[in-house]
SERO-4910 file (N, C-alpha, C, O; in steps of 0.05 Angstrom, whole numbers):
BEGIN
 pado doro    nc1    nc2    nc3   cac1   cac2   cac3    cc1    cc2    cc3    oc1    oc2    oc3
  Met    A   3301   1849   1487   3287   1828   1472   3305   1805   1467   3328   1809   1457
  Ala    A   3296   1782   1473   3310   1757   1465   3289   1737   1459   3273   1728   1476
  His    A   3288   1729   1434   3268   1709   1425   3283   1684   1416   3300   1686   1398
  Phe    A   3278   1662   1429   3290   1636   1422   3269   1620   1406   3248   1614   1417
  Ile    A   3276   1613   1382   3258   1597   1365   3273   1571   1358   3295   1572   1347
  Val    A   3260   1549   1363   3272   1523   1357   3255   1508   1337   3231   1506   1341
  Glu    A   3268   1498   1317   3255   1479   1298   3265   1451   1304   3289   1448   1310
  Tyr    A   3247   1432   1304   3256   1405   1310   3240   1385   1292   3217   1390   1285
  Thr    A   3253   1363   1285   3240   1344   1268   3220   1328   1285   3225   1320   1307
  Gly    A   3197   1323   1273   3175   1310   1287   3180   1282   1296   3166   1272   1313
  Asn    A   3201   1270   1286   3207   1242   1294   3219   1240   1321   3224   1218   1331
  Ile    A   3224   1263   1335   3234   1262   1362   3214   1274   1382   3221   1276   1406
  Arg    A   3191   1280   1373   3171   1294   1390   3166   1279   1417   3167   1292   1438
  Ala    A   3162   1254   1416   3155   1239   1440   3177   1238   1460   3172   1235   1484
  Glu    A   3202   1241   1451   3225   1239   1470   3239   1265   1476   3255   1267   1494
  Ala    A   3232   1286   1462   3248   1311   1463   3241   1329   1486   3257   1346   1494
  Asp    A   3217   1327   1498   3208   1345   1519   3213   1374   1512   3227   1388   1527
  Ile    A   3201   1383   1491   3204   1410   1481   3194   1431   1501   3207   1451   1504
  Pro    A   3172   1427   1515   3164   1447   1535   3186   1452   1556   3190   1474   1564
  Ala    A   3199   1431   1565   3221   1434   1584   3244   1449   1571   3257   1466   1584
  Leu    A   3250   1443   1546   3272   1458   1532   3266   1488   1532   3284   1504   1536
  Leu    A   3241   1495   1526   3234   1523   1524   3236   1537   1551   3245   1560   1553
  Arg    A   3228   1523   1573   3231   1534   1600   3260   1538   1606   3268   1559   1617
  Lys    A   3277   1519   1599   3306   1521   1605   3318   1543   1588   3336   1557   1598
  Ala    A   3309   1547   1564   3319   1570   1548   3313   1596   1561   3331   1613   1563
  Asn    A   3288   1600   1571   3282   1625   1585   3299   1628   1609   3309   1650   1615
  Glu    A   3302   1607   1625   3319   1609   1649   3348   1616   1642   3360   1632   1656
  Thr    A   3358   1605   1621   3385   1611   1612   3388   1640   1604   3408   1653   1611
  Leu    A   3369   1650   1589   3370   1678   1580   3367   1697   1604   3381   1718   1605
  Ile    A   3349   1691   1622   3345   1709   1645   3369   1709   1663   3375   1729   1676
  Ala    A   3384   1687   1663   3408   1685   1680   3432   1700   1669   3453   1700   1681
  Gln    A   3429   1713   1647   3452   1727   1634   3457   1755   1646   3460   1775   1631
  Asp    A   3456   1757   1672   3464   1782   1686   3448   1807   1677   3459   1828   1675
  Gly    A   3422   1803   1672   3405   1826   1666   3409   1837   1637   3399   1858   1631
  Val    A   3423   1822   1620   3427   1830   1593   3401   1832   1577   3398   1849   1560
  Tyr    A   3383   1813   1582   3358   1811   1567   3335   1817   1587   3332   1802   1606
  Pro    A   3320   1838   1582   3297   1844   1600   3278   1820   1601   3270   1808   1581
  Ile    A   3271   1813   1626   3254   1789   1630   3228   1790   1614   3220   1770   1603
  Gly    A   3216   1813   1613   3190   1816   1599   3192   1812   1569   3172   1809   1555
  Gly    A   3217   1813   1558   3221   1809   1530   3231   1782   1522   3235   1776   1498
  Val    A   3235   1764   1542   3245   1738   1536   3222   1720   1528   3202   1717   1542
  Arg    A   3225   1707   1504   3205   1689   1494   3218   1665   1481   3239   1667   1469
  Ser    A   3206   1642   1484   3215   1618   1471   3191   1604   1457   3169   1604   1468
  Arg    A   3196   1593   1434   3175   1579   1420   3188   1557   1402   3211   1559   1396
  Ala    A   3171   1538   1395   3181   1516   1379   3163   1511   1355   3139   1516   1356
  Ile    A   3176   1501   1334   3162   1494   1310   3169   1465   1304   3193   1459   1298
  Glu    A   3149   1448   1304   3154   1420   1297   3152   1417   1267   3133   1426   1254
  Leu    A   3173   1405   1256   3174   1401   1227   3162   1373   1220   3170   1353   1231
  Thr    A   3143   1374   1202   3131   1349   1193   3143   1340   1166   3142   1316   1159
  Asp    A   3156   1358   1152   3169   1351   1127   3197   1361   1128   3202   1385   1133
  Trp    A   3217   1343   1123   3245   1350   1123   3260   1328   1108   3250   1306   1105
  Cys    A   3283   1335   1099   3301   1315   1088   3329   1321   1100   3338   1344   1100
  Met    A   3342   1301   1109   3368   1305   1122   3388   1285   1111   3382   1261   1108
  Ala    A   3411   1295   1104   3433   1278   1094   3424   1261   1071   3412   1272   1052
  Asp    A   3430   1235   1071   3423   1218   1049   3395   1205   1052   3386   1191   1034
  Gly    A   3382   1211   1074   3355   1200   1079   3354   1171   1085   3333   1159   1087
  Ala    A   3377   1158   1088   3379   1129   1092   3373   1120   1121   3368   1097   1125
  Glu    A   3374   1139   1139   3369   1132   1168   3347   1150   1179   3337   1168   1165
  Asp    A   3339   1144   1203   3319   1160   1217   3333   1184   1231   3333   1186   1255
  Tyr    A   3344   1202   1214   3358   1225   1225   3339   1245   1238   3315   1245   1232
  Ala    A   3350   1261   1255   3335   1282   1268   3352   1306   1273   3377   1304   1274
  Phe    A   3340   1329   1275   3355   1353   1282   3339   1373   1298   3314   1372   1297
  Val    A   3353   1389   1312   3342   1411   1327   3359   1436   1321   3383   1436   1325
  His    A   3346   1457   1311   3360   1481   1303   3348   1504   1319   3324   1510   1316
  Gly    A   3364   1518   1334   3355   1541   1349   3365   1567   1337   3387   1569   1326
  Val    A   3348   1587   1338   3355   1614   1330   3348   1633   1353   3326   1633   1363
  Leu    A   3367   1649   1361   3362   1669   1382   3363   1696   1368   3383   1704   1356
  Lys    A   3340   1710   1369   3338   1737   1357   3341   1757   1379   3326   1757   1399
  Ile    A   3361   1775   1375   3365   1796   1395   3369   1823   1381   3376   1824   1357
  Gly    A   3363   1844   1395   3368   1871   1384   3398   1877   1382   3414   1866   1397
  Ala    A   3405   1894   1363   3433   1901   1358   3444   1917   1382   3430   1930   1397
  Gly    A   3470   1916   1384   3484   1933   1403   3498   1919   1426   3513   1933   1441
  Arg    A   3494   1894   1430   3507   1880   1452   3535   1872   1444   3540   1865   1421
  Ala    A   3553   1874   1462   3581   1867   1457   3585   1839   1447   3569   1821   1454
  Arg    A   3605   1834   1431   3611   1807   1421   3614   1787   1444   3605   1764   1442
  Glu    A   3627   1795   1465   3631   1777   1488   3605   1769   1500   3602   1746   1509
  Ile    A   3586   1787   1501   3559   1780   1512   3545   1761   1494   3533   1741   1503
  Arg    A   3546   1766   1468   3533   1748   1449   3546   1720   1451   3532   1700   1450
  Gln    A   3573   1719   1453   3587   1694   1455   3579   1679   1480   3574   1655   1480
  Arg    A   3578   1693   1503   3571   1681   1528   3542   1670   1527   3537   1648   1537
  Thr    A   3524   1685   1515   3497   1676   1513   3495   1651   1495   3482   1632   1503
  Gly    A   3508   1652   1472   3508   1629   1454   3519   1604   1467   3509   1583   1464
  Asp    A   3542   1608   1481   3554   1585   1495   3535   1573   1515   3532   1549   1517
  Ala    A   3522   1590   1531   3504   1580   1552   3480   1566   1540   3472   1545   1549
  Leu    A   3468   1578   1519   3444   1566   1506   3451   1539   1493   3437   1520   1496
  Phe    A   3474   1539   1479   3481   1514   1465   3488   1492   1485   3482   1468   1480
  Glu    A   3502   1499   1507   3508   1479   1527   3482   1468   1539   3480   1444   1545
  Met    A   3462   1486   1544   3436   1477   1554   3423   1457   1534   3412   1437   1543
  Met    A   3424   1464   1508   3413   1446   1488   3427   1419   1488   3413   1398   1487
  Lys    A   3453   1419   1489   3468   1394   1488   3461   1377   1513   3458   1353   1511
  Thr    A   3459   1390   1536   3452   1375   1560   3424   1364   1559   3419   1341   1565
  His    A   3405   1381   1549   3377   1372   1547   3374   1348   1529   3359   1330   1535
  Phe    A   3389   1347   1507   3386   1326   1488   3407   1304   1491   3409   1286   1473
  Ala    A   3423   1303   1512   3445   1285   1514   3437   1255   1512   3449   1240   1498
  Asp    A   3415   1248   1526   3406   1220   1525   3397   1213   1497   3403   1191   1487
  Leu    A   3382   1230   1484   3372   1225   1457   3395   1223   1438   3396   1206   1420
  Tyr    A   3415   1241   1441   3438   1242   1424   3454   1215   1426   3465   1206   1406
  Ala    A   3455   1204   1449   3469   1179   1454   3455   1155   1440   3468   1134   1436
  Arg    A   3430   1157   1434   3414   1135   1424   3408   1135   1394   3400   1115   1383
  Arg    A   3412   1158   1381   3403   1161   1353   3420   1182   1339   3435   1196   1351
  Tyr    A   3416   1183   1313   3429   1204   1297   3414   1230   1302   3390   1233   1297
  Leu    A   3428   1250   1312   3416   1276   1320   3436   1298   1315   3459   1297   1324
  Ala    A   3428   1319   1301   3444   1343   1297   3432   1366   1312   3408   1371   1310
  Leu    A   3449   1380   1327   3440   1404   1342   3455   1428   1331   3479   1426   1324
  Ser    A   3442   1450   1329   3454   1474   1319   3440   1499   1332   3417   1497   1340
  Leu    A   3455   1521   1332   3445   1546   1344   3458   1569   1329   3482   1568   1323
  Glu    A   3442   1589   1323   3453   1614   1312   3441   1638   1327   3418   1636   1337
  Ile    A   3455   1659   1328   3445   1684   1339   3441   1704   1317   3460   1708   1301
  Tyr    A   3418   1715   1315   3411   1734   1295   3407   1761   1309   3390   1764   1326
  Glu    A   3423   1781   1301   3422   1807   1313   3408   1826   1292   3417   1827   1269
  Phe    A   3388   1840   1301   3373   1856   1282   3373   1885   1291   3377   1891   1315
  Asp    A   3368   1903   1273   3366   1932   1278   3339   1938   1290   3318   1932   1279
  Glu    A   3340   1951   1314   3315   1958   1328   3297   1976   1311   3273   1977   1316
  Ala    A   3308   1991   1292   3292   2009   1275   3272   1993   1257   3253   2004   1247
  Gly    A   3277   1967   1254   3260   1951   1238   3240   1934   1253   3229   1915   1243
  Thr    A   3234   1942   1278   3215   1926   1294   3194   1945   1306   3199   1969   1311
  Trp    A   3170   1934   1311   3149   1948   1324   3140   1932   1347   3137   1907   1345
  Lys    A   3135   1945   1370   3128   1929   1395   3107   1944   1411   3106   1969   1411
  His    A   3091   1929   1424   3070   1939   1442   3069   1918   1464   3058   1897   1460
  Asn    A   3079   1924   1488   3083   1904   1508   3080   1916   1536   3095   1935   1543
  Asn    A   3062   1906   1552   3059   1916   1579   3071   1897   1600   3068   1901   1624
  Val    A   3084   1875   1591   3096   1856   1609   3120   1867   1623   3125   1861   1646
  His    A   3135   1884   1609   3159   1896   1622   3153   1910   1648   3168   1909   1667
  Ala    A   3130   1923   1649   3122   1939   1673   3121   1921   1697   3127   1931   1719
  Arg    A   3113   1896   1695   3112   1878   1718   3139   1875   1731   3141   1873   1755
  Phe    A   3161   1875   1715   3187   1871   1726   3201   1896   1734   3222   1896   1747
  Arg    A   3190   1919   1727   3201   1945   1736   3192   1953   1763   3204   1970   1776
  Lys    A   3170   1941   1773   3159   1948   1799   3177   1937   1821   3188   1916   1818
  Gly    A   3180   1952   1842   3195   1944   1865   3179   1924   1881   3156   1918   1875
  Pro    A   3191   1913   1902   3177   1894   1919   3152   1907   1932   3152   1931   1938
  Ala    A   3132   1892   1935   3106   1901   1946   3108   1905   1976   3089   1913   1989
***
């Protein structure tokens, strides 16, 4: 399981291409050498309509990503994943970052599998061999 959730300020909606960001996030997670089962990779975005940033004197914007993963992966794997996701975010927003005040951030949240419930038949699609 790897769930990428991004919050972003609504003042960048027209320029941020959030659907492309979500596709890139999935591609980045899937490219992590089989660490995250494809059927469990999900990305979603939450547009913020109300926020306050810094002193409020400028048209500030931010994008904050959270990657939720199950416990047990080595620190090196979490670091590699975080580095890859954050680099993807920085590249995706590079033009916007160059034109306006923009803060990017990412955190990885590791949770205990005993505290989750799942019912998912998507994994079966990726377990099947070639037809």
